[in-house]
Each structure stands twice: as structure tokens, then as C-alpha cells.
C-alpha positions as CSV (number, residue, x, y, z in Angstrom):
1,M,-40.8,85.0,-21.9
2,K,-43.1,87.6,-20.3
3,K,-42.4,89.0,-16.9
4,L,-45.7,88.8,-14.9
5,Y,-44.5,89.9,-11.5
6,I,-41.3,90.8,-9.7
7,D,-40.4,92.1,-6.2
8,N,-37.5,91.5,-3.8
9,Q,-38.8,88.0,-2.9
10,V,-39.9,86.4,-6.2
11,G,-40.0,86.9,-10.0
12,I,-42.7,85.2,-12.0
13,F,-42.4,84.7,-15.7
14,L,-44.7,83.0,-18.3
15,G,-44.0,82.0,-21.9
16,R,-41.7,80.1,-24.2
17,I,-37.9,80.0,-23.8
18,H,-35.8,79.8,-27.0
19,G,-32.0,79.3,-27.2
20,N,-31.5,79.0,-23.4
21,L,-27.8,78.7,-22.8
22,P,-26.3,77.0,-19.7
23,H,-26.4,79.4,-16.8
24,D,-26.8,79.6,-13.1
25,H,-28.2,82.2,-10.7
26,L,-28.6,82.9,-6.9
27,A,-32.3,82.3,-7.0
28,T,-34.0,79.0,-6.6
29,Q,-36.0,78.2,-9.8
30,I,-39.3,76.5,-10.1
31,S,-40.4,75.7,-13.7
32,I,-43.8,74.3,-14.4
33,G,-44.9,73.1,-17.8
34,L,-48.4,74.2,-18.7
35,D,-48.9,72.0,-21.8
36,V,-46.2,69.4,-21.5
37,P,-43.5,68.5,-19.0
38,V,-40.6,70.9,-18.5
39,R,-37.2,69.6,-19.8
40,I,-34.0,70.8,-18.2
41,N,-30.3,69.8,-18.7
42,S,-27.9,70.1,-15.8
43,S,-24.5,68.5,-15.4
44,G,-25.0,66.5,-18.7
45,R,-28.2,65.0,-17.4
46,D,-31.7,65.6,-18.8
47,F,-34.7,66.0,-16.4
48,S,-38.3,66.0,-17.5
49,H,-41.3,66.5,-15.3
50,G,-44.5,68.6,-14.9
51,G,-42.6,70.8,-12.4
52,L,-38.9,71.0,-11.6
53,V,-37.0,72.8,-8.9
54,I,-33.4,73.9,-9.5
55,R,-31.3,74.9,-6.5
56,P,-29.3,78.1,-6.4
57,N,-25.9,78.2,-8.2
58,V,-26.7,75.0,-10.3
59,T,-25.7,75.4,-13.9
60,H,-28.6,74.4,-16.1
61,S,-30.4,75.1,-19.4
62,I,-34.0,74.9,-20.3
63,L,-34.6,72.5,-23.2
64,S,-38.3,72.7,-23.6
65,Q,-39.7,75.4,-25.8
66,E,-43.3,75.0,-24.8
67,I,-45.2,77.4,-22.6
68,Q,-44.2,77.3,-18.9
69,I,-44.4,79.4,-15.8
70,T,-41.1,80.0,-14.0
71,F,-40.7,81.3,-10.4
72,L,-37.3,82.7,-9.4
73,I,-37.2,82.8,-5.6
74,N,-34.9,84.9,-3.4
75,P,-32.7,82.5,-1.4
76,S,-33.2,84.5,1.8
77,T,-36.9,83.9,2.0
78,F,-38.8,81.5,4.3
79,F,-40.6,80.1,1.2
80,N,-37.2,79.2,-0.4
81,S,-36.1,77.3,2.7
82,Q,-39.3,75.3,2.7
83,V,-39.0,74.4,-1.0
84,L,-35.4,73.3,-0.6
85,Q,-36.4,70.9,2.2
86,I,-38.4,68.8,-0.2
87,D,-35.3,67.2,-1.7
88,S,-31.5,67.5,-1.5
89,Q,-30.7,67.0,-5.2
90,S,-29.5,69.8,-7.4
91,V,-32.6,69.4,-9.7
92,F,-35.7,67.6,-8.4
93,P,-39.3,67.1,-9.4
94,L,-42.0,69.2,-7.7
């Protein structure tokens, strides 16, 4: 996966993910499939959608290996608070 942009508010990455092990991070993650839906596993449940939001500190792994764009958003930003108001689930469609 190629880093396109990173600062203290957001990191933007583009490409394919291979061998993604379960992990979590402090950032809110938005993953958007460019060719096919993004597939993510969290808590033994598979999610598939054109775009998925993963809340901070939620253990997950990316299952899809197709090209996607991923945004990692600093949890202290206003944008992050707006995204998390969309839904209260740990992983939800965008």
C-alpha cells in the first residue's frame, strides 16, 4: 500500500493489502474499494461494502486484496467526530 499523504490529522493510503493480520489502532479508519467492495473481518464477523468505517481501538483485518483507498483519521479532529456520528456500530458502511 502506497502512502499518498500524511499529517497530524489524517493519513491517506492507496493500493492492495496482502496478509493483513488482526490489529487495532487509535485512528478511525475509512476504507473504500475502488474496483470491488472492501471486505473486513472484526470480532469473527465479515463486512463487505463499497466503503466501511472502523472505529478506533476495534480489532479488525482487511480481507480484500483489491485496490482500495484508506483514510486513517486522528480521533481528536472535528472530522472524526462527524464521521462517528453516522452510526454507533464498531464497523459500519459509509
